[in-house]
C-alpha positions as CSV (number, residue, x, y, z in Angstrom):
1,M,-6.1,51.0,89.7
2,F,-8.0,52.2,86.6
3,W,-5.4,51.5,83.9
4,P,-4.0,48.3,85.4
5,K,-7.6,46.9,85.5
6,R,-8.1,47.9,81.9
7,I,-4.8,46.3,80.8
8,G,-5.6,43.2,82.8
9,S,-9.0,42.9,81.2
10,G,-7.5,43.4,77.7
11,I,-4.9,40.7,78.3
12,A,-7.5,38.3,79.6
13,A,-9.8,38.9,76.6
14,I,-6.9,38.2,74.2
15,A,-6.0,35.0,76.1
16,V,-9.7,33.9,75.9
17,C,-9.7,34.5,72.1
18,F,-6.6,32.4,71.6
19,L,-8.0,29.7,73.9
20,I,-11.2,29.6,71.8
21,D,-9.1,29.3,68.7
22,S,-6.9,26.5,70.1
23,I,-9.8,24.5,71.4
24,T,-11.7,24.9,68.2
25,H,-8.9,23.8,65.9
26,H,-7.9,20.8,68.1
27,S,-11.3,19.5,69.1
28,F,-13.7,20.2,66.3
29,G,-14.0,19.7,62.5
30,S,-14.4,22.3,59.8
31,Y,-18.2,22.4,60.2
32,E,-18.1,23.1,63.9
33,Q,-15.2,25.6,63.4
34,R,-17.4,27.5,60.9
35,I,-20.3,27.6,63.4
36,I,-18.0,29.0,66.1
37,A,-16.7,31.6,63.7
38,L,-20.2,32.6,62.6
39,V,-21.3,32.9,66.3
40,G,-18.5,35.3,66.9
41,I,-19.5,37.4,63.9
42,Y,-23.1,37.5,65.0
43,V,-22.1,38.6,68.5
44,T,-20.3,41.6,66.9
45,L,-23.4,42.4,64.7
46,A,-25.8,42.1,67.6
47,V,-23.8,44.2,70.0
48,S,-23.1,46.9,67.4
49,L,-26.8,47.1,66.5
50,N,-27.7,47.3,70.2
51,L,-25.6,50.5,70.3
52,I,-28.0,52.0,67.8
53,N,-31.3,50.5,68.7
54,G,-30.9,49.7,72.4
55,I,-28.5,52.2,73.9
56,T,-29.5,55.2,71.7
57,G,-33.1,54.2,71.2
58,Q,-33.3,54.3,67.4
59,F,-35.0,51.7,65.1
60,S,-32.7,50.6,62.4
61,I,-33.5,47.4,60.5
62,G,-30.8,47.7,57.8
63,H,-27.8,46.5,59.6
64,A,-27.1,43.8,57.0
65,A,-26.3,46.6,54.5
66,F,-23.2,47.8,56.4
67,Y,-22.3,44.2,57.0
68,Q,-22.4,43.8,53.2
69,V,-20.5,47.0,52.5
70,G,-17.6,45.7,54.7
71,A,-17.6,42.2,53.2
72,Y,-17.6,43.3,49.6
73,L,-15.1,46.1,50.1
74,A,-12.6,43.9,51.8
75,G,-13.3,40.9,49.5
76,F,-12.9,43.0,46.4
77,I,-9.6,44.6,47.5
78,S,-8.1,41.3,48.6
79,R,-9.0,39.5,45.4
80,R,-7.5,42.3,43.3
81,Y,-4.3,42.6,45.3
82,I,-3.6,39.0,46.3
83,T,-5.5,36.6,43.9
84,D,-5.2,38.6,40.7
85,A,-1.9,40.5,41.3
86,G,-0.2,37.6,43.0
87,H,1.0,39.5,46.1
88,T,1.6,37.5,49.3
89,P,1.4,39.8,52.3
90,P,1.4,38.4,55.9
91,P,-2.1,36.9,56.2
92,V,-2.9,38.1,59.7
93,L,-1.6,41.6,59.1
94,W,-3.4,41.8,55.8
95,L,-6.7,40.7,57.5
96,I,-6.3,43.3,60.2
97,G,-5.8,45.9,57.5
98,M,-8.9,44.8,55.7
99,I,-10.9,44.9,58.9
100,L,-9.9,48.6,59.3
101,V,-10.6,49.4,55.6
102,A,-14.0,47.7,55.8
103,A,-14.8,49.5,59.1
104,A,-13.9,52.8,57.5
105,G,-16.0,52.1,54.4
106,A,-19.0,51.0,56.4
107,S,-18.8,53.9,58.8
108,I,-18.7,56.3,55.8
109,A,-21.9,54.6,54.5
110,G,-23.4,54.9,57.9
111,F,-22.6,58.6,58.0
112,I,-24.1,59.2,54.6
113,V,-27.3,57.4,55.6
114,G,-27.3,58.7,59.1
115,L,-26.8,62.4,58.7
116,P,-29.9,63.1,56.6
117,S,-32.1,60.4,58.0
118,L,-31.5,60.4,61.7
119,R,-33.6,63.4,62.1
120,L,-36.4,60.9,61.6
121,K,-37.3,58.3,64.3
122,G,-39.4,55.3,64.8
123,D,-41.1,53.7,61.8
124,Y,-39.8,56.3,59.4
125,L,-36.2,55.6,60.3
126,A,-36.8,51.9,60.0
127,I,-38.1,52.4,56.5
128,V,-35.1,54.5,55.4
129,T,-32.6,52.0,56.8
130,L,-34.5,49.0,55.3
131,G,-34.6,50.8,51.9
132,F,-30.8,51.5,52.1
133,G,-30.2,47.9,52.7
134,E,-32.1,46.9,49.6
135,I,-30.4,49.6,47.5
136,I,-27.0,48.2,48.4
137,R,-28.0,44.6,47.7
138,I,-29.5,45.5,44.3
139,L,-26.4,47.6,43.4
140,V,-24.2,44.7,44.1
141,Q,-26.4,42.3,42.1
142,N,-26.0,44.5,39.1
143,T,-22.3,45.2,39.4
144,D,-20.3,42.6,37.4
145,A,-17.0,43.6,39.1
146,L,-18.5,42.5,42.4
147,G,-19.7,39.1,41.0
148,G,-23.2,40.3,40.1
149,S,-26.0,38.1,41.4
150,Y,-23.8,35.1,41.5
151,A,-20.8,35.6,43.9
152,L,-17.7,37.4,44.6
153,D,-15.3,34.5,44.6
154,K,-11.5,33.8,44.8
155,I,-11.2,35.8,48.0
156,P,-8.1,34.6,49.8
157,K,-9.1,32.5,52.8
158,I,-7.7,33.8,56.1
159,Q,-9.5,31.9,58.8
160,E,-8.4,33.4,62.1
161,I,-11.1,32.5,64.6
162,W,-9.2,34.3,67.4
163,L,-9.4,37.5,65.5
164,I,-13.2,37.1,65.0
165,W,-13.7,36.7,68.7
166,L,-11.2,39.5,69.4
167,L,-13.4,41.9,67.3
168,A,-16.4,40.7,69.3
169,F,-14.7,41.5,72.6
170,I,-13.5,44.9,71.3
171,C,-17.1,45.7,70.3
172,I,-18.4,44.7,73.7
173,A,-15.6,46.7,75.4
174,V,-16.3,49.9,73.4
175,C,-20.0,49.8,74.1
176,R,-19.6,49.0,77.8
177,N,-17.0,51.7,78.3
178,L,-19.1,54.2,76.4
179,L,-21.9,53.6,78.9
180,K,-19.5,54.0,81.8
181,T,-18.4,57.5,80.8
182,A,-20.1,60.9,80.9
183,R,-20.5,60.9,77.1
184,G,-22.5,57.6,77.4
185,L,-25.1,59.4,79.5
186,T,-26.0,61.5,76.4
187,F,-26.8,58.3,74.5
188,L,-29.0,57.1,77.3
189,A,-30.7,60.5,77.6
190,V,-31.5,60.5,73.8
191,R,-33.0,57.0,74.3
192,E,-35.2,58.1,77.1
193,D,-36.4,61.4,75.8
194,E,-35.1,63.3,72.8
195,I,-37.0,66.5,73.5
196,A,-35.8,66.7,77.2
197,S,-32.2,65.9,76.0
198,S,-32.3,68.6,73.5
199,A,-33.6,71.1,76.0
200,M,-30.7,70.2,78.3
201,G,-28.2,71.0,75.6
202,V,-27.5,67.6,74.1
203,N,-26.9,67.6,70.3
204,V,-29.3,64.9,69.6
205,T,-28.4,64.5,65.9
206,R,-24.7,64.2,66.6
207,V,-25.4,61.5,69.2
208,K,-27.5,59.6,66.8
209,V,-25.0,59.9,64.0
210,T,-22.1,58.9,66.3
211,A,-24.0,55.8,67.4
212,F,-24.9,55.0,63.8
213,V,-21.3,55.4,62.6
214,L,-19.8,53.3,65.4
215,G,-22.4,50.5,64.9
216,S,-21.9,50.5,61.1
217,A,-18.1,50.4,61.5
218,F,-18.3,47.2,63.6
219,A,-20.8,45.6,61.2
220,G,-18.4,46.4,58.3
221,A,-15.5,44.9,60.2
222,A,-17.5,41.7,60.8
223,G,-18.2,41.6,57.0
224,A,-14.5,41.7,56.3
225,L,-14.0,38.7,58.6
226,L,-16.8,36.8,57.0
227,A,-15.5,37.4,53.4
228,H,-12.1,36.1,54.3
229,Y,-13.3,33.2,56.3
230,E,-15.7,31.9,53.6
231,G,-13.6,32.9,50.5
232,L,-16.9,33.6,48.6
233,I,-19.8,35.9,49.3
234,T,-23.1,36.4,47.5
235,P,-25.9,39.0,47.8
236,A,-28.1,36.2,49.3
237,T,-26.0,36.3,52.4
238,F,-27.1,39.9,53.2
239,T,-30.9,39.8,52.6
240,M,-33.5,41.5,54.8
241,D,-33.8,38.3,56.7
242,V,-30.3,38.8,58.1
243,S,-31.2,42.3,59.3
244,F,-34.3,40.9,61.0
245,I,-32.4,38.1,62.7
246,I,-29.8,40.6,64.1
247,L,-32.7,42.8,65.3
248,T,-34.3,39.8,66.9
249,M,-31.1,39.1,68.8
250,V,-31.1,42.6,70.2
251,V,-34.8,42.5,71.2
252,L,-34.7,39.0,72.6
253,G,-31.6,39.8,74.8
254,G,-33.1,43.1,75.9
255,T,-32.7,46.4,74.1
256,G,-29.9,48.3,75.8
257,S,-28.3,45.2,77.4
258,I,-24.9,44.3,76.0
259,T,-25.0,41.0,77.9
260,G,-28.4,40.2,76.5
261,S,-27.2,40.9,72.9
262,V,-24.2,38.5,73.5
263,V,-26.2,35.7,75.0
264,S,-29.1,35.9,72.4
265,A,-26.6,36.1,69.5
266,I,-24.9,33.0,70.7
267,F,-28.2,31.2,71.3
268,L,-30.0,32.2,68.1
269,S,-27.0,31.6,65.8
270,Y,-26.2,28.2,67.3
271,L,-29.8,26.9,67.8
272,P,-30.6,26.4,64.0
273,E,-27.3,24.7,63.4
274,Y,-27.7,22.4,66.4
275,L,-31.2,21.3,65.2
276,R,-29.8,20.7,61.7
277,T,-27.4,18.1,63.1
278,L,-29.7,16.2,65.5
279,K,-29.4,12.4,65.2
280,G,-31.4,9.6,66.6
281,G,-30.2,6.6,68.6
282,D,-29.1,4.8,65.5
283,G,-26.8,7.6,64.4
284,Q,-29.1,8.7,61.6
285,P,-30.8,12.1,61.2
286,L,-33.5,12.4,63.8
287,V,-37.1,11.8,62.5
288,V,-40.2,12.6,64.5
289,S,-43.8,11.7,64.0
290,G,-46.6,14.1,63.4
291,T,-48.2,13.2,66.7
292,A,-45.0,14.1,68.6
293,V,-44.9,17.5,66.8
294,V,-48.5,18.4,67.6
295,A,-48.2,17.1,71.2
296,A,-45.1,19.2,71.7
297,L,-47.0,22.3,70.5
298,I,-49.9,21.5,72.8
299,V,-47.8,21.1,75.9
300,T,-45.8,24.2,75.0
301,V,-49.0,26.3,74.9
302,L,-50.2,24.8,78.2
303,A,-46.8,25.5,79.8
304,V,-46.7,29.1,78.6
305,A,-50.2,29.7,79.9
306,A,-49.3,28.2,83.3
307,I,-46.1,30.3,83.6
308,K,-48.0,33.5,82.5
309,T,-50.5,32.8,85.3
310,V,-47.7,32.5,87.9
311,L,-46.1,35.7,86.5
312,N,-49.3,37.6,87.0
313,R,-49.5,36.6,90.6
314,H,-47.2,38.5,93.0
315,L,-47.8,36.3,95.9
316,F,-44.7,34.1,95.4
317,T,-41.1,34.8,96.3
318,P,-38.6,34.6,93.5
319,Q,-37.3,31.3,94.9
320,K,-40.8,29.7,95.0
321,R,-41.6,31.1,91.5
322,G,-38.4,29.5,90.1
323,L,-39.4,26.1,91.7
324,I,-42.9,26.4,90.2
325,Y,-41.4,27.1,86.7
326,V,-39.2,24.0,87.0
327,G,-42.2,22.0,88.0
328,I,-44.2,23.3,85.1
329,I,-41.5,22.4,82.6
330,I,-41.0,18.9,84.1
331,G,-44.8,18.4,84.0
332,A,-45.0,19.5,80.3
333,A,-42.2,17.1,79.4
334,M,-44.1,14.3,81.1
335,L,-47.4,15.2,79.4
336,E,-45.9,15.2,75.9
337,P,-45.9,11.4,75.5
338,L,-49.4,11.2,76.9
339,F,-50.7,13.7,74.3
340,S,-48.8,11.9,71.6
341,L,-50.5,8.7,72.6
342,L,-53.9,10.3,72.5
343,L,-53.3,11.7,69.1
344,H,-52.0,8.4,67.7
345,P,-55.5,7.3,66.4
346,V,-55.4,10.2,64.0
347,P,-54.1,8.5,60.8
348,M,-52.7,11.7,59.1
349,L,-50.6,12.5,62.2
350,A,-49.6,9.0,63.0
351,N,-48.3,8.3,59.4
352,M,-46.5,11.6,59.1
353,Q,-42.7,11.4,59.5
354,V,-40.8,14.7,59.7
355,A,-37.0,15.1,59.8
356,A,-35.9,17.3,62.8
357,A,-33.7,19.3,60.5
358,Q,-36.8,20.4,58.6
359,L,-38.4,21.7,61.8
360,R,-35.4,23.7,62.8
361,M,-36.8,27.1,61.7
362,V,-40.3,26.2,63.2
363,I,-38.6,25.4,66.5
364,F,-36.6,28.6,66.2
365,A,-39.8,30.7,65.6
366,V,-41.7,29.0,68.5
367,T,-38.7,29.6,70.8
368,L,-38.8,33.3,70.0
369,I,-42.6,33.5,70.5
370,V,-42.4,31.8,73.8
371,L,-39.6,34.0,75.1
372,M,-41.3,37.2,74.0
373,L,-44.6,36.1,75.6
374,L,-42.9,35.3,78.9
375,R,-40.4,38.1,78.8
376,P,-41.5,40.9,76.4
377,Q,-38.8,43.3,77.7
378,G,-36.1,40.8,76.7
379,V,-34.2,38.3,78.8
380,F,-32.0,40.9,80.5
381,A,-34.1,44.0,79.8
382,H,-31.7,47.0,80.4
383,H,-29.5,45.1,82.9
384,E,-26.1,43.6,82.5
385,F,-24.9,40.3,84.0
386,S,-23.3,40.6,87.4
387,W,-23.4,38.8,90.7
388,D,-25.3,41.7,92.3
389,W,-28.0,41.4,89.6
390,V,-28.2,37.6,90.1
391,K,-28.7,38.2,93.9
392,K,-31.4,40.7,93.1
393,I,-33.2,38.3,90.9
394,L,-33.0,35.6,93.6
395,G,-34.2,38.2,96.2
396,K,-31.0,38.1,98.2
397,G,-29.6,41.5,97.4
398,P,-30.5,45.2,97.0
399,V,-31.6,46.6,93.7
400,P,-28.6,48.0,91.9
401,S,-28.7,51.7,91.7
402,T,-27.2,51.8,88.2
403,E,-26.8,49.4,85.3
404,V,-24.3,46.9,86.5
405,S,-21.3,46.0,84.5
406,A,-20.5,42.6,83.3
């Protein structure tokens, strides 16, 4: 039953990828299609970084560097071979080839960085990976053949959304299957205690380098897909901010949880774009008053304080606690207009009009703060989504003895 199940899962994943592609092209415009493509890319980036930071317990904050290596390597080769030389290979086969080339190039970069630096850990490793990311970005900015500080343009556009999501599914499958094998136990052992792992015969450096190389390879592959989807890439696409956002996705979902990385990547990559396109009842971009903004912040603080109070009390069953949370959220929503009305006499707030699109990063930041205050271990912690896990959360099932597969 082992291989039939694997084959069936693979066929189902491919079918889902083609379904996403079909729905996207038939139901959405180019802007929505781009968002769906970027969400798929961020899923790959978050899950691949989770392999390094969450599953192996390292602290890398330079993932955008390997993303950039893959993007520029694939983009440069494609422009030289197709745009400049005039060759016309089959688009899908060429893109698959570029994914493999970008993955190989990024994995080599990961090995070069990882082998000498992964003897470090914690803040020291973070500084090394962050420095490597900045070195790559500065090198690209000062290399005319790669477009310098402007852009590497004229990359042939090959926009295959199904392939973007297929890479995401492959990355998820590789990480999940790694955890379900005996070799995966060495990764978890290194995460929990490096000294004890080493004493038990685990080659800690090799485990770290392997995780680093695998994570870098998937990041490079995602970069190749980005370059060919956009047709133009710039160094500004791969700044430190991108590394921090990917790291935030891992931490928010729960370090070590593949499911958490997937969910948080989808949520955090879609939320800013959704807020950017919010419209009012008249069909125009949504504009809110200063009183509404301040009132929303006040009720958010009150709601978080109330939920934290409930969390600190262990007298409630999970079902009652869930009902209390719903009541708190509904109460906060009802209080917001009241606070807005009370703040209306303040002229500065009453006269202030702010476009919702301008508040998108503020809302993004507040959402992260609230989630981290209420769930500092991440939404899924070390768990994976399963019905057994849901039953355990609801208090209707036994505690799973191992990390449950999705």
